DRENFI-563769 format. One record per atom (N, C-alpha, C, O): atom name; x, y, z; residue in three letters; residue number from 1. Coordinates in nm, 4 decimals, padded with zeros to 6 digits. Each point is the difference from the previous one (the first is absolute). Example, Ala and Ser with C-alpha at 12.3 -4.5 7.8 and 13.67 -1.06 7.14 Angstrom:
// residues 2
+------+----------+----------+----------+-----+-----+
| atom |        u |        v |        w | res |   n |
+------+----------+----------+----------+-----+-----+
|    N |  01.3190 | -00.5690 |  00.7800 | ALA |   1 |
|   CA | -00.0890 |  00.1190 |  00.0000 | ALA |   1 |
|    C |  00.0900 |  00.1200 |  00.0000 | ALA |   1 |
|    O |  00.1036 | -00.0019 |  00.0665 | ALA |   1 |
|    N | -00.1386 |  00.1069 | -00.1385 | SER |   2 |
|   CA |  00.0820 |  00.1190 |  00.0060 | SER |   2 |
|    C | -00.0770 |  00.1090 |  00.0730 | SER |   2 |
|    O |  00.0509 |  00.1108 |  00.0169 | SER |   2 |
+------+----------+----------+----------+-----+-----+
***
This chain:
// residues 101
+------+----------+----------+----------+-----+-----+
| atom |        u |        v |        w | res |   n |
+------+----------+----------+----------+-----+-----+
|    N | -02.1280 | -01.9578 | -02.9179 | MET |   1 |
|   CA |  00.1170 | -00.0050 | -00.0502 | MET |   1 |
|    C |  00.0224 |  00.1593 | -00.0299 | MET |   1 |
|    O |  00.1156 |  00.0397 |  00.0149 | MET |   1 |
|    N | -00.2118 |  00.0534 | -00.0546 | LEU |   2 |
|   CA |  00.0058 |  00.1287 | -00.0493 | LEU |   2 |
|    C |  00.0419 |  00.0654 |  00.1148 | LEU |   2 |
|    O |  00.0824 |  00.0907 | -00.0122 | LEU |   2 |
|    N | -00.1334 | -00.1270 |  00.1438 | ILE |   3 |
|   CA |  00.0075 |  00.0976 |  00.1102 | ILE |   3 |
|    C |  00.1528 | -00.0192 |  00.0322 | ILE |   3 |
|    O |  00.0699 |  00.1002 |  00.0147 | ILE |   3 |
|    N | -00.0208 | -00.2157 | -00.0044 | ALA |   4 |
|   CA |  00.1331 | -00.0506 |  00.0161 | ALA |   4 |
|    C |  00.1183 |  00.1246 | -00.0570 | ALA |   4 |
|    O |  00.0750 |  00.0790 |  00.0574 | ALA |   4 |
|    N | -00.1105 | -00.1160 | -00.2197 | VAL |   5 |
|   CA |  00.0717 |  00.0687 | -00.0753 | VAL |   5 |
|    C |  00.0249 |  00.1796 |  00.0193 | VAL |   5 |
|    O |  00.0990 |  00.0729 | -00.0047 | VAL |   5 |
|    N | -00.2456 | -00.0514 |  00.0279 | ARG |   6 |
|   CA | -00.0035 |  00.1669 |  00.0494 | ARG |   6 |
|    C |  00.0683 |  00.0163 |  00.1093 | ARG |   6 |
|    O |  00.0752 |  00.0966 |  00.0129 | ARG |   6 |
|    N | -00.0925 | -00.1952 |  00.0886 | LEU |   7 |
|   CA |  00.0969 |  00.0552 |  00.1300 | LEU |   7 |
|    C |  00.1440 | -00.0217 | -00.0152 | LEU |   7 |
|    O |  00.0853 |  00.0680 |  00.0570 | LEU |   7 |
|    N | -00.0573 | -00.1853 | -00.1523 | PHE |   8 |
|   CA |  00.1581 | -00.0005 | -00.0286 | PHE |   8 |
|    C |  00.0576 |  00.1441 | -00.0771 | PHE |   8 |
|    O |  00.1084 |  00.0537 |  00.0225 | PHE |   8 |
|    N | -00.2025 | -00.0128 | -00.1095 | TRP |   9 |
|   CA |  00.0558 |  00.0945 | -00.0713 | TRP |   9 |
|    C | -00.0285 |  00.1551 |  00.0791 | TRP |   9 |
|    O |  00.0573 |  00.0998 | -00.0436 | TRP |   9 |
|    N | -00.1325 | -00.0927 |  00.1398 | LEU |  10 |
|   CA | -00.0014 |  00.0869 |  00.0870 | LEU |  10 |
|    C |  00.1357 |  00.0113 |  00.1149 | LEU |  10 |
|    O |  00.0640 |  00.0977 |  00.0389 | LEU |  10 |
|    N | -00.0563 | -00.2152 | -00.0128 | THR |  11 |
|   CA |  00.1450 | -00.0230 |  00.0800 | THR |  11 |
|    C |  00.1221 |  00.0363 | -00.0734 | THR |  11 |
|    O |  00.1033 |  00.0308 |  00.0594 | THR |  11 |
|    N | -00.1135 | -00.0340 | -00.1907 | LEU |  12 |
|   CA |  00.0966 |  00.0161 | -00.0839 | LEU |  12 |
|    C |  00.0411 |  00.1661 | -00.0146 | LEU |  12 |
|    O |  00.1109 |  00.0530 | -00.0065 | LEU |  12 |
|    N | -00.2259 | -00.0039 |  00.0048 | GLU |  13 |
|   CA | -00.0226 |  00.1417 | -00.0292 | GLU |  13 |
|    C |  00.0408 |  00.0683 |  00.1374 | GLU |  13 |
|    O |  00.0576 |  00.1088 |  00.0000 | GLU |  13 |
|    N | -00.0950 | -00.1885 |  00.1385 | ALA |  14 |
|   CA |  00.0555 |  00.0718 |  00.1206 | ALA |  14 |
|    C |  00.1344 | -00.0057 |  00.0199 | ALA |  14 |
|    O |  00.0522 |  00.0815 |  00.0761 | ALA |  14 |
|    N |  00.0340 | -00.1915 | -00.1501 | ALA |  15 |
|   CA |  00.1405 | -00.0395 |  00.0369 | ALA |  15 |
|    C |  00.0619 |  00.1123 | -00.1031 | ALA |  15 |
|    O |  00.1141 |  00.0357 |  00.0293 | ALA |  15 |
|    N | -00.1631 |  00.0153 | -00.1269 | VAL |  16 |
|   CA |  00.0682 |  00.0924 | -00.1056 | VAL |  16 |
|    C | -00.0337 |  00.1281 |  00.0743 | VAL |  16 |
|    O |  00.0781 |  00.0927 | -00.0219 | VAL |  16 |
|    N | -00.1666 | -00.0715 |  00.0954 | ALA |  17 |
|   CA | -00.0286 |  00.1567 |  00.0543 | ALA |  17 |
|    C |  00.1150 | -00.0192 |  00.1214 | ALA |  17 |
|    O |  00.0692 |  00.0998 |  00.0198 | ALA |  17 |
|    N | -00.0436 | -00.2089 |  00.0571 | HIS |  18 |
|   CA |  00.1080 |  00.0053 |  00.1110 | HIS |  18 |
|    C |  00.1105 |  00.0190 | -00.0526 | HIS |  18 |
|    O |  00.0894 |  00.0450 |  00.0716 | HIS |  18 |
|    N | -00.0656 | -00.0701 | -00.1960 | PHE |  19 |
|   CA |  00.1114 |  00.0334 | -00.0677 | PHE |  19 |
|    C |  00.0309 |  00.1379 | -00.0479 | PHE |  19 |
|    O |  00.1149 |  00.0395 | -00.0192 | PHE |  19 |
|    N | -00.2134 |  00.0259 |  00.0024 | HIS |  20 |
|   CA | -00.0010 |  00.1400 |  00.0138 | HIS |  20 |
|    C |  00.0259 |  00.0745 |  00.1111 | HIS |  20 |
|    O |  00.0692 |  00.1017 |  00.0050 | HIS |  20 |
|    N | -00.1426 | -00.1704 |  00.1078 | ASP |  21 |
|   CA |  00.0529 |  00.0896 |  00.1186 | ASP |  21 |
|    C |  00.1127 | -00.0447 |  00.0759 | ASP |  21 |
|    O |  00.0461 |  00.0741 |  00.0867 | ASP |  21 |
|    N |  00.0059 | -00.1919 | -00.1103 | GLY |  22 |
|   CA |  00.1064 | -00.0383 |  00.0477 | GLY |  22 |
|    C | -00.0067 | -00.1110 |  00.1192 | GLY |  22 |
|    O |  00.0961 | -00.0298 |  00.0709 | GLY |  22 |
|    N | -00.2067 | -00.0173 | -00.0631 | LEU |  23 |
|   CA | -00.0549 | -00.0925 |  00.1043 | LEU |  23 |
|    C |  00.0399 | -00.1382 | -00.0290 | LEU |  23 |
|    O |  00.0200 | -00.0821 |  00.0894 | LEU |  23 |
|    N | -00.0044 |  00.0478 | -00.2574 | ALA |  24 |
|   CA |  00.0470 | -00.1230 | -00.0148 | ALA |  24 |
|    C |  00.1246 | -00.0424 |  00.0282 | ALA |  24 |
|    O |  00.0093 | -00.1192 |  00.0293 | ALA |  24 |
|    N |  00.1024 |  00.1926 | -00.0301 | PHE |  25 |
|   CA |  00.1235 | -00.0210 |  00.0030 | PHE |  25 |
|    C |  00.0599 | -00.0768 |  00.1187 | PHE |  25 |
|    O |  00.0614 | -00.1056 | -00.0157 | PHE |  25 |
|    N | -00.0780 |  00.1518 |  00.1114 | PRO |  26 |
|   CA |  00.0316 | -00.0442 |  00.1364 | PRO |  26 |
|    C | -00.0554 | -00.1557 |  00.0165 | PRO |  26 |
|    O |  00.0708 | -00.0762 |  00.0658 | PRO |  26 |
|    N | -00.1902 |  00.0275 | -00.1210 | VAL |  27 |
|   CA | -00.0509 | -00.1252 |  00.0114 | VAL |  27 |
|    C |  00.0942 | -00.0745 | -00.0924 | VAL |  27 |
|    O |  00.0777 | -00.0860 |  00.0416 | VAL |  27 |
|    N | -00.0873 |  00.1213 | -00.1652 | LEU |  28 |
|   CA |  00.0689 | -00.0647 | -00.0887 | LEU |  28 |
|    C |  00.1493 | -00.0426 |  00.0378 | LEU |  28 |
|    O |  00.0386 | -00.1158 | -00.0157 | LEU |  28 |
|    N |  00.0556 |  00.2333 |  00.0745 | LEU |  29 |
|   CA |  00.1184 | -00.0099 |  00.0333 | LEU |  29 |
|    C |  00.0175 | -00.0950 |  00.1227 | LEU |  29 |
|    O |  00.0949 | -00.0781 | -00.0067 | LEU |  29 |
|    N | -00.1638 |  00.0751 |  00.1034 | LEU |  30 |
|   CA | -00.0122 | -00.1066 |  00.0941 | LEU |  30 |
|    C | -00.0016 | -00.1305 | -00.0031 | LEU |  30 |
|    O |  00.0648 | -00.0881 |  00.0566 | LEU |  30 |
|    N | -00.1831 |  00.0918 | -00.1617 | ALA |  31 |
|   CA | -00.0565 | -00.1341 | -00.0310 | ALA |  31 |
|    C |  00.1101 | -00.0690 | -00.0691 | ALA |  31 |
|    O |  00.0258 | -00.1163 |  00.0309 | ALA |  31 |
|    N |  00.0530 |  00.1884 | -00.1376 | ALA |  32 |
|   CA |  00.1089 | -00.0699 | -00.0944 | ALA |  32 |
|    C |  00.1094 | -00.0019 |  00.1213 | ALA |  32 |
|    O |  00.0564 | -00.1084 |  00.0147 | ALA |  32 |
|    N | -00.0292 |  00.1844 |  00.0494 | LEU |  33 |
|   CA |  00.1329 | -00.0550 |  00.1068 | LEU |  33 |
|    C | -00.0365 | -00.1085 |  00.1062 | LEU |  33 |
|    O |  00.0814 | -00.0853 |  00.0356 | LEU |  33 |
|    N | -00.2072 |  00.0936 |  00.0123 | ILE |  34 |
|   CA | -00.0437 | -00.1572 |  00.0630 | ILE |  34 |
|    C |  00.0311 | -00.0981 | -00.0796 | ILE |  34 |
|    O |  00.0770 | -00.0891 |  00.0358 | ILE |  34 |
|    N | -00.1428 |  00.0939 | -00.1745 | ALA |  35 |
|   CA |  00.0386 | -00.1315 | -00.0796 | ALA |  35 |
|    C |  00.1475 |  00.0062 | -00.0494 | ALA |  35 |
|    O |  00.0464 | -00.1115 | -00.0242 | ALA |  35 |
|    N |  00.0371 |  00.2154 |  00.0040 | TRP |  36 |
|   CA |  00.1274 | -00.0304 | -00.0502 | TRP |  36 |
|    C |  00.0627 | -00.0431 |  00.1358 | TRP |  36 |
|    O |  00.1023 | -00.0623 | -00.0285 | TRP |  36 |
|    N | -00.1160 |  00.0669 |  00.1464 | ARG |  37 |
|   CA |  00.0698 | -00.0436 |  00.1166 | ARG |  37 |
|    C | -00.0699 | -00.1469 |  00.0153 | ARG |  37 |
|    O |  00.0519 | -00.0773 |  00.0805 | ARG |  37 |
|    N | -00.1446 |  00.0432 | -00.1393 | ARG |  38 |
|   CA | -00.0644 | -00.1499 |  00.0473 | ARG |  38 |
|    C | -00.0451 |  00.0272 |  00.1412 | ARG |  38 |
|    O |  00.0323 | -00.0886 |  00.0791 | ARG |  38 |
|    N | -00.0976 |  00.1879 | -00.0301 | TRP |  39 |
|   CA | -00.0487 | -00.0102 |  00.1064 | TRP |  39 |
|    C | -00.1509 | -00.0509 | -00.0123 | TRP |  39 |
|    O | -00.0515 | -00.0321 | -00.1071 | TRP |  39 |
|    N | -00.0285 |  00.0283 |  00.2625 | ARG |  40 |
|   CA | -00.0969 | -00.0493 | -00.0164 | ARG |  40 |
|    C | -00.1006 |  00.0845 | -00.0749 | ARG |  40 |
|    O |  00.0041 |  00.1190 |  00.0309 | ARG |  40 |
|    N | -00.1061 | -00.1576 | -00.1350 | PRO |  41 |
|   CA | -00.0966 |  00.0974 | -00.0587 | PRO |  41 |
|    C | -00.1065 |  00.0429 |  00.0983 | PRO |  41 |
|    O | -00.0692 |  00.0933 | -00.0410 | PRO |  41 |
|    N |  00.0410 | -00.1380 |  00.1570 | TYR |  42 |
|   CA | -00.0923 |  00.0831 |  00.0811 | TYR |  42 |
|    C |  00.0522 |  00.1289 |  00.0617 | TYR |  42 |
|    O | -00.0684 |  00.0707 |  00.0740 | TYR |  42 |
|    N |  00.1890 | -00.0458 | -00.1077 | TRP |  43 |
|   CA |  00.0651 |  00.1230 |  00.0578 | TRP |  43 |
|    C | -00.0546 |  00.1131 | -00.0638 | TRP |  43 |
|    O | -00.0052 |  00.1114 |  00.0520 | TRP |  43 |
|    N | -00.0412 | -00.1438 | -00.1804 | MET |  44 |
|   CA | -00.0448 |  00.1009 | -00.0730 | MET |  44 |
|    C | -00.1445 |  00.0623 |  00.0402 | MET |  44 |
|    O | -00.0491 |  00.1010 | -00.0505 | MET |  44 |
|    N | -00.0067 | -00.1788 |  00.1479 | LEU |  45 |
|   CA | -00.1360 |  00.0437 |  00.0606 | LEU |  45 |
|    C | -00.0046 |  00.1568 |  00.0609 | LEU |  45 |
|    O | -00.0664 |  00.0896 | -00.0522 | LEU |  45 |
|    N |  00.1465 | -00.0740 |  00.1685 | PRO |  46 |
|   CA |  00.0086 |  00.1383 |  00.0511 | PRO |  46 |
|    C |  00.0063 |  00.1173 | -00.0972 | PRO |  46 |
|    O | -00.0742 |  00.0961 |  00.0205 | PRO |  46 |
|    N |  00.1677 | -00.0968 | -00.1382 | VAL |  47 |
|   CA |  00.0038 |  00.0903 | -00.0961 | VAL |  47 |
|    C | -00.1240 | -00.0020 | -00.0852 | VAL |  47 |
|    O | -00.0409 |  00.1110 | -00.0342 | VAL |  47 |
|    N | -00.0294 | -00.2208 | -00.0083 | ILE |  48 |
|   CA | -00.1063 |  00.0288 | -00.0589 | ILE |  48 |
|    C | -00.1256 |  00.0579 |  00.0621 | ILE |  48 |
|    O | -00.0808 |  00.0739 | -00.0563 | ILE |  48 |
|    N |  00.0761 | -00.1256 |  00.1997 | VAL |  49 |
|   CA | -00.1265 |  00.0495 |  00.0824 | VAL |  49 |
|    C |  00.0704 |  00.1682 |  00.0288 | VAL |  49 |
|    O | -00.0919 |  00.0812 |  00.0104 | VAL |  49 |
|    N |  00.1895 | -00.0361 | -00.0004 | ALA |  50 |
|   CA |  00.0106 |  00.1416 |  00.0411 | ALA |  50 |
|    C | -00.0123 |  00.0802 | -00.1054 | ALA |  50 |
|    O | -00.0482 |  00.1123 |  00.0148 | ALA |  50 |
|    N |  00.0933 | -00.1614 | -00.1474 | GLU |  51 |
|   CA | -00.0131 |  00.0679 | -00.1008 | GLU |  51 |
|    C | -00.1504 |  00.0163 | -00.0438 | GLU |  51 |
|    O | -00.0444 |  00.1031 | -00.0507 | GLU |  51 |
|    N | -00.0147 | -00.1945 |  00.0711 | ALA |  52 |
|   CA | -00.1639 |  00.0075 | -00.0262 | ALA |  52 |
|    C | -00.0514 |  00.0782 |  00.0820 | ALA |  52 |
|    O | -00.0671 |  00.0909 | -00.0489 | ALA |  52 |
|    N |  00.0772 | -00.0963 |  00.1703 | VAL |  53 |
|   CA | -00.0550 |  00.1190 |  00.0902 | VAL |  53 |
|    C |  00.0301 |  00.1000 | -00.0180 | VAL |  53 |
|    O | -00.0801 |  00.0899 |  00.0257 | VAL |  53 |
|    N |  00.1921 | -00.0632 | -00.0710 | TYR |  54 |
|   CA |  00.0695 |  00.1724 |  00.0102 | TYR |  54 |
|    C | -00.0891 |  00.0517 | -00.1452 | TYR |  54 |
|    O | -00.0531 |  00.1095 | -00.0186 | TYR |  54 |
|    N |  00.0583 | -00.2370 | -00.0805 | ALA |  55 |
|   CA | -00.0660 |  00.0559 | -00.1553 | ALA |  55 |
|    C | -00.1539 |  00.0509 |  00.0215 | ALA |  55 |
|    O | -00.0526 |  00.0948 | -00.0582 | ALA |  55 |
|    N | -00.0135 | -00.1899 |  00.1664 | SER |  56 |
|   CA | -00.1546 |  00.0092 |  00.0001 | SER |  56 |
|    C | -00.0143 |  00.1369 |  00.0730 | SER |  56 |
|    O | -00.0706 |  00.0911 | -00.0433 | SER |  56 |
|    N |  00.1399 | -00.0850 |  00.1517 | ASP |  57 |
|   CA |  00.0283 |  00.1579 |  00.0733 | ASP |  57 |
|    C |  00.0190 |  00.0973 | -00.0992 | ASP |  57 |
|    O | -00.0874 |  00.0867 | -00.0033 | ASP |  57 |
|    N |  00.1766 | -00.0781 | -00.0767 | LEU |  58 |
|   CA |  00.0295 |  00.1031 | -00.1006 | LEU |  58 |
|    C | -00.1071 |  00.0085 | -00.0884 | LEU |  58 |
|    O | -00.0340 |  00.1152 | -00.0268 | LEU |  58 |
|    N | -00.0300 | -00.2070 | -00.0271 | PHE |  59 |
|   CA | -00.1028 |  00.0383 | -00.1235 | PHE |  59 |
|    C | -00.1039 | -00.0086 |  00.0787 | PHE |  59 |
|    O | -00.0713 | -00.0823 | -00.0573 | PHE |  59 |
|    N |  00.0013 |  00.1257 |  00.1823 | ALA |  60 |
|   CA | -00.1119 | -00.0072 |  00.0967 | ALA |  60 |
|    C | -00.0715 |  00.0879 | -00.0692 | ALA |  60 |
|    O | -00.1147 | -00.0384 | -00.0230 | ALA |  60 |
|    N |  00.1450 |  00.1507 | -00.0210 | HIS |  61 |
|   CA | -00.0914 |  00.1084 | -00.0503 | HIS |  61 |
|    C |  00.0181 |  00.0107 | -00.1541 | HIS |  61 |
|    O | -00.0485 |  00.0970 | -00.0582 | HIS |  61 |
|    N |  00.1013 | -00.1714 |  00.0050 | ALA |  62 |
|   CA |  00.0122 |  00.0180 | -00.1647 | ALA |  62 |
|    C | -00.1534 | -00.0197 | -00.0647 | ALA |  62 |
|    O | -00.0803 | -00.0889 |  00.0286 | ALA |  62 |
|    N |  00.0643 |  00.1944 | -00.1210 | THR |  63 |
|   CA | -00.1383 | -00.0006 | -00.1077 | THR |  63 |
|    C |  00.0242 | -00.0109 | -00.1272 | THR |  63 |
|    O |  00.1157 |  00.0184 | -00.0378 | THR |  63 |
|    N | -00.1899 | -00.0416 | -00.0306 | GLY |  64 |
|   CA |  00.0126 | -00.0296 | -00.1375 | GLY |  64 |
|    C | -00.0999 | -00.0790 | -00.0773 | GLY |  64 |
|    O | -00.1004 | -00.0496 |  00.0511 | GLY |  64 |
|    N |  00.1319 |  00.0406 | -00.1725 | GLY |  65 |
|   CA | -00.1213 | -00.0821 | -00.0680 | GLY |  65 |
|    C |  00.0842 | -00.1454 | -00.0305 | GLY |  65 |
|    O |  00.1199 | -00.0118 | -00.0250 | GLY |  65 |
|    N | -00.2213 | -00.0922 |  00.0355 | GLY |  66 |
|   CA |  00.0375 | -00.1285 | -00.0312 | GLY |  66 |
|    C |  00.0344 | -00.0932 |  00.1313 | GLY |  66 |
|    O | -00.0042 |  00.0759 |  00.0967 | GLY |  66 |
|    N |  00.0272 | -00.1710 | -00.0660 | LYS |  67 |
|   CA |  00.0466 | -00.0883 |  00.0942 | LYS |  67 |
|    C |  00.0964 |  00.0086 |  00.0833 | LYS |  67 |
|    O |  00.0005 | -00.0333 |  00.1186 | LYS |  67 |
|    N |  00.0923 |  00.0841 | -00.1889 | LEU |  68 |
|   CA |  00.1427 |  00.0008 |  00.0540 | LEU |  68 |
|    C |  00.0107 |  00.0840 |  00.1141 | LEU |  68 |
|    O |  00.0375 | -00.0506 |  00.1058 | LEU |  68 |
|    N | -00.0684 |  00.1869 | -00.1127 | PRO |  69 |
|   CA |  00.0289 |  00.0868 |  00.1361 | PRO |  69 |
|    C | -00.0893 | -00.0695 |  00.1197 | PRO |  69 |
|    O |  00.0623 | -00.0206 |  00.1042 | PRO |  69 |
|    N | -00.1935 | -00.0159 | -00.1067 | GLY |  70 |
|   CA | -00.0518 | -00.0953 |  00.0790 | GLY |  70 |
|    C |  00.0749 | -00.1148 |  00.0741 | GLY |  70 |
|    O |  00.0150 | -00.0233 |  00.1199 | GLY |  70 |
|    N |  00.0210 | -00.0312 | -00.2166 | ALA |  71 |
|   CA |  00.0731 | -00.1366 |  00.0395 | ALA |  71 |
|    C |  00.1258 |  00.0354 |  00.0912 | ALA |  71 |
|    O |  00.0312 | -00.0594 |  00.1032 | ALA |  71 |
|    N |  00.0372 |  00.1708 | -00.1626 | MET |  72 |
|   CA |  00.1438 |  00.0141 |  00.0708 | MET |  72 |
|    C | -00.0292 |  00.0154 |  00.1435 | MET |  72 |
|    O |  00.0672 | -00.0761 |  00.0696 | MET |  72 |
|    N | -00.1496 |  00.1542 | -00.0044 | SER |  73 |
|   CA | -00.0399 |  00.0019 |  00.1469 | SER |  73 |
|    C | -00.0303 | -00.1470 |  00.0686 | SER |  73 |
|    O | -00.0080 |  00.0023 |  00.1229 | SER |  73 |
|    N | -00.0075 | -00.1136 | -00.1793 | ASN |  74 |
|   CA | -00.0335 | -00.1038 |  00.0484 | ASN |  74 |
|    C |  00.1180 | -00.0818 |  00.0329 | ASN |  74 |
|    O |  00.0769 | -00.0321 | -00.0906 | ASN |  74 |
|    N | -00.0532 | -00.0087 |  00.2268 | VAL |  75 |
|   CA |  00.1230 | -00.0580 |  00.0421 | VAL |  75 |
|    C | -00.0074 | -00.1355 | -00.0603 | VAL |  75 |
|    O |  00.1086 | -00.0468 | -00.0343 | VAL |  75 |
|    N | -00.2323 | -00.0383 |  00.0108 | PHE |  76 |
|   CA |  00.0353 | -00.1296 | -00.0166 | PHE |  76 |
|    C |  00.0088 | -00.0084 | -00.1715 | PHE |  76 |
|    O |  00.0496 | -00.0940 | -00.0622 | PHE |  76 |
|    N | -00.0948 |  00.1850 |  00.0183 | PHE |  77 |
|   CA |  00.0484 |  00.0469 | -00.1708 | PHE |  77 |
|    C |  00.1668 |  00.0161 | -00.0072 | PHE |  77 |
|    O |  00.0745 | -00.0659 | -00.0726 | PHE |  77 |
|    N | -00.0344 |  00.1742 |  00.1699 | GLN |  78 |
|   CA |  00.1370 |  00.0003 | -00.0023 | GLN |  78 |
|    C |  00.0904 | -00.1092 |  00.0463 | GLN |  78 |
|    O |  00.1144 | -00.0080 | -00.0447 | GLN |  78 |
|    N | -00.1636 | -00.0807 |  00.1370 | LEU |  79 |
|   CA |  00.0673 | -00.1181 |  00.0544 | LEU |  79 |
|    C |  00.0013 | -00.0768 | -00.1472 | LEU |  79 |
|    O |  00.1169 | -00.0337 | -00.0190 | LEU |  79 |
|    N | -00.1824 |  00.0011 | -00.0694 | GLY |  80 |
|   CA | -00.0016 | -00.0792 | -00.1392 | GLY |  80 |
|    C |  00.0965 |  00.0775 | -00.0884 | GLY |  80 |
|    O |  00.0735 | -00.0719 | -00.0677 | GLY |  80 |
|    N | -00.0583 |  00.2009 |  00.0541 | VAL |  81 |
|   CA |  00.0881 |  00.0641 | -00.0721 | VAL |  81 |
|    C |  00.1363 | -00.0167 |  00.0488 | VAL |  81 |
|    O |  00.0895 | -00.0429 | -00.0728 | VAL |  81 |
|    N | -00.0707 |  00.0782 |  00.2029 | PHE |  82 |
|   CA |  00.1552 | -00.0314 |  00.0410 | PHE |  82 |
|    C |  00.0302 | -00.1454 | -00.0044 | PHE |  82 |
|    O |  00.1173 | -00.0354 | -00.0121 | PHE |  82 |
|    N | -00.2138 | -00.0526 |  00.0210 | THR |  83 |
|   CA |  00.0378 | -00.1389 | -00.0034 | THR |  83 |
|    C |  00.0573 | -00.0330 | -00.1490 | THR |  83 |
|    O |  00.0901 | -00.0802 | -00.0249 | THR |  83 |
|    N | -00.1604 |  00.1577 | -00.0661 | LEU |  84 |
|   CA |  00.0289 | -00.0428 | -00.1367 | LEU |  84 |
|    C |  00.1448 |  00.0488 | -00.0229 | LEU |  84 |
|    O |  00.0725 | -00.0703 | -00.0704 | LEU |  84 |
|    N | -00.0264 |  00.1785 |  00.1209 | LEU |  85 |
|   CA |  00.1222 |  00.0691 | -00.0191 | LEU |  85 |
|    C |  00.1043 | -00.0699 |  00.0783 | LEU |  85 |
|    O |  00.1159 | -00.0082 | -00.0408 | LEU |  85 |
|    N | -00.1619 | -00.0493 |  00.1690 | ALA |  86 |
|   CA |  00.1246 | -00.0837 |  00.0631 | ALA |  86 |
|    C |  00.0056 | -00.1185 | -00.0604 | ALA |  86 |
|    O |  00.1072 | -00.0603 | -00.0040 | ALA |  86 |
|    N | -00.2182 |  00.0098 | -00.0508 | LEU |  87 |
|   CA |  00.0510 | -00.1359 | -00.0871 | LEU |  87 |
|    C |  00.0618 |  00.0235 | -00.1289 | LEU |  87 |
|    O |  00.0688 | -00.0940 | -00.0399 | LEU |  87 |
|    N | -00.0763 |  00.2003 | -00.0386 | VAL |  88 |
|   CA |  00.0871 |  00.0655 | -00.1274 | VAL |  88 |
|    C |  00.1420 | -00.0102 |  00.0715 | VAL |  88 |
|    O |  00.0891 | -00.0710 | -00.0468 | VAL |  88 |
|    N | -00.0745 |  00.1403 |  00.1543 | GLY |  89 |
|   CA |  00.1398 |  00.0257 |  00.0490 | GLY |  89 |
|    C |  00.0526 | -00.1217 |  00.0345 | GLY |  89 |
|    O |  00.1133 | -00.0355 | -00.0323 | GLY |  89 |
|    N | -00.1968 | -00.0356 |  00.1018 | TYR |  90 |
|   CA |  00.0706 | -00.1504 |  00.0553 | TYR |  90 |
|    C |  00.0421 | -00.0897 | -00.1404 | TYR |  90 |
|    O |  00.0879 | -00.0859 |  00.0062 | TYR |  90 |
|    N | -00.1517 |  00.1124 | -00.1167 | VAL |  91 |
|   CA |  00.0385 | -00.0927 | -00.1064 | VAL |  91 |
|    C |  00.1145 |  00.0414 | -00.0560 | VAL |  91 |
|    O |  00.0806 | -00.0710 | -00.0602 | VAL |  91 |
|    N | -00.0709 |  00.2332 |  00.0887 | LEU |  92 |
|   CA |  00.1156 |  00.0837 | -00.0994 | LEU |  92 |
|    C |  00.1233 | -00.0507 |  00.0972 | LEU |  92 |
|    O |  00.1131 | -00.0278 | -00.0399 | LEU |  92 |
|    N | -00.1546 |  00.0224 |  00.1616 | GLY |  93 |
|   CA |  00.1440 | -00.0257 |  00.0910 | GLY |  93 |
|    C |  00.0470 | -00.1482 | -00.0249 | GLY |  93 |
|    O |  00.1187 | -00.0245 | -00.0214 | GLY |  93 |
|    N | -00.2246 | -00.0834 |  00.0252 | ARG |  94 |
|   CA |  00.0766 | -00.1073 | -00.0329 | ARG |  94 |
|    C |  00.0518 | -00.0455 | -00.1156 | ARG |  94 |
|    O |  00.0585 | -00.1069 | -00.0170 | ARG |  94 |
|    N | -00.0849 |  00.2034 | -00.0736 | LEU |  95 |
|   CA |  00.0839 | -00.0167 | -00.1612 | LEU |  95 |
|    C |  00.1223 |  00.0308 |  00.0128 | LEU |  95 |
|    O |  00.0799 | -00.0637 | -00.0687 | LEU |  95 |
|    N | -00.0259 |  00.1757 |  00.1649 | VAL |  96 |
|   CA |  00.1195 |  00.0487 |  00.0051 | VAL |  96 |
|    C |  00.0936 | -00.1009 |  00.0926 | VAL |  96 |
|    O | -00.0356 | -00.0327 |  00.1133 | VAL |  96 |
|    N |  00.1675 | -00.0162 | -00.1777 | PRO |  97 |
|   CA |  00.0707 | -00.0941 |  00.0539 | PRO |  97 |
|    C |  00.0490 |  00.0662 |  00.1196 | PRO |  97 |
|    O |  00.0165 |  00.1215 |  00.0110 | PRO |  97 |
|    N |  00.0094 | -00.2241 |  00.0929 | ASN |  98 |
|   CA |  00.0243 | -00.0106 |  00.1567 | ASN |  98 |
|    C |  00.1321 | -00.0843 | -00.0051 | ASN |  98 |
|    O |  00.0009 | -00.1231 | -00.0031 | ASN |  98 |
|    N |  00.1009 |  00.1958 |  00.0027 | ARG |  99 |
|   CA |  00.1297 | -00.0976 |  00.0401 | ARG |  99 |
|    C |  00.0403 |  00.0311 |  00.1337 | ARG |  99 |
|    O |  00.0087 |  00.1088 |  00.0568 | ARG |  99 |
|    N |  00.0189 | -00.2498 | -00.0093 | LYS | 100 |
|   CA |  00.0122 |  00.0140 |  00.1641 | LYS | 100 |
|    C |  00.1406 | -00.0570 | -00.0191 | LYS | 100 |
|    O |  00.0373 | -00.0901 | -00.0752 | LYS | 100 |
|    N |  00.0393 |  00.1735 |  00.1721 | SER | 101 |
|   CA |  00.1403 | -00.0325 |  00.0309 | SER | 101 |
|    C |  00.0370 | -00.1019 |  00.0984 | SER | 101 |
|    O |  00.1186 | -00.0238 |  00.0226 | SER | 101 |
+------+----------+----------+----------+-----+-----+
***
């Protein structure tokens, strides 16, 4: 249980770091657009994978204290981070009313 809480906390810290470097915004906006237009949720997968691969390549040589710099270069960890961001964007997109004419 403690490991799951620590991994979730590390994922949230990485998501905040992606807000600082600007990588979180495309995933949030595209996921919200997909949800708002009521398109199929699996259309978010290419966006998630592309951002995760780019972010892991961007942070490949990151150094510093703690676990976050080492985790940021792991593509599987980044997949989890961007999946979390996409789910948040999807939920926010579903909350916005969509009037169909």
